[in-house]
C-alpha positions in Angstrom: 78.1 95.7 39.5 74.8 94.1 38.9 74.1 90.8 40.8 74.9 87.9 38.3 72.6 85.2 39.9 69.4 84.7 41.4 69.8 83.4 44.8 66.4 81.7 45.1 67.1 79.5 41.8 70.9 79.1 42.8 69.7 77.5 46.3 67.3 75.2 44.5 70.2 74.2 42.1 72.6 73.8 44.8 70.0 71.2 46.5 70.3 68.9 43.5 73.8 69.3 42.5 75.7 66.0 43.0 79.2 67.5 42.9 78.2 69.7 45.9 76.8 66.6 47.7 80.2 65.1 46.9 82.0 68.1 48.3 80.0 68.3 51.4 81.2 64.7 52.2 84.8 65.2 51.1 85.6 69.0 51.2 88.9 69.0 49.7 90.1 72.0 51.7 86.8 73.9 51.4 84.8 74.8 54.4 81.3 74.6 53.0 78.5 75.8 55.2 75.1 76.7 54.6 74.7 80.4 55.4 72.7 83.5 54.5 74.5 85.9 52.1 74.4 89.5 53.2 72.5 90.8 50.1 70.0 87.8 50.2 67.8 85.9 52.9 68.2 82.8 51.1 70.6 80.2 52.8 73.3 79.0 50.4 76.2 76.6 50.5 79.3 78.8 50.7 83.1 78.1 51.1 84.4 80.0 54.1 88.1 78.9 53.8 89.3 82.4 52.7 87.5 84.3 55.4 85.1 85.5 52.8 81.8 83.7 52.1 81.7 82.4 48.5 79.0 80.7 47.2 79.3 77.2 45.5 78.2 77.5 41.9 76.5 74.7 40.4 77.5 73.5 36.7 74.4 75.3 35.1 75.3 78.6 36.5 79.0 78.8 36.0 79.2 79.9 32.2 76.7 82.6 33.0 78.6 83.9 36.0 82.1 84.0 33.8 80.3 85.7 30.9 78.6 88.4 33.1 81.8 89.3 34.9 84.4 88.7 32.1 82.2 90.6 29.4 82.3 93.8 31.6 85.8 94.7 30.3 87.5 91.4 29.0 90.2 91.4 31.4 91.8 88.1 30.4 92.3 84.8 32.1 94.3 85.9 35.1 92.3 88.9 36.0 89.0 87.0 35.3 90.0 84.0 37.5 91.3 86.2 40.3 88.0 88.2 40.2 85.5 85.0 40.1 87.6 83.2 42.7 87.2 86.0 44.9 83.5 85.7 44.9 82.6 82.3 43.9 83.8 78.6 44.1 83.5 75.4 42.3 86.2 72.6 41.7 87.2 73.2 38.2 87.2 77.0 38.4 90.7 77.6 36.8 90.1 75.2 33.8 86.6 76.6 33.2 88.0 80.3 33.0 90.8 79.2 30.8 88.6 77.3 28.5 86.0 80.0 28.3 88.5 82.9 27.8 90.2 81.3 25.0 86.8 81.4 23.0 86.2 85.0 23.9 86.2 86.9 20.4 87.0 90.4 21.8 90.0 88.9 23.8 91.3 86.9 20.7 91.0 90.0 18.5 92.9 92.3 21.3 95.9 90.0 21.2 
């Protein structure tokens, strides 16, 4: 699968993300640490609470990641949510998936 994000840009976006700063101060069950991902030499804030490093995704990258992963096969809300949650993290993840999937024309036509 192609890499859906530019880690350099993502790291810069993380630095200015107010939501991330709030989560660092009040993690809400997340274990956020700055680490270097195996497929990059750029340090990123990642959640380690599941045993897998999942990069925190700032707001301006979320739709792009959803679209790239969802549009590969239009797997529906549950499958897309599971796929994205296994690789990335942000607070409104479930609501965002649900909202974006509802407006996916190929998914709506397949119903």
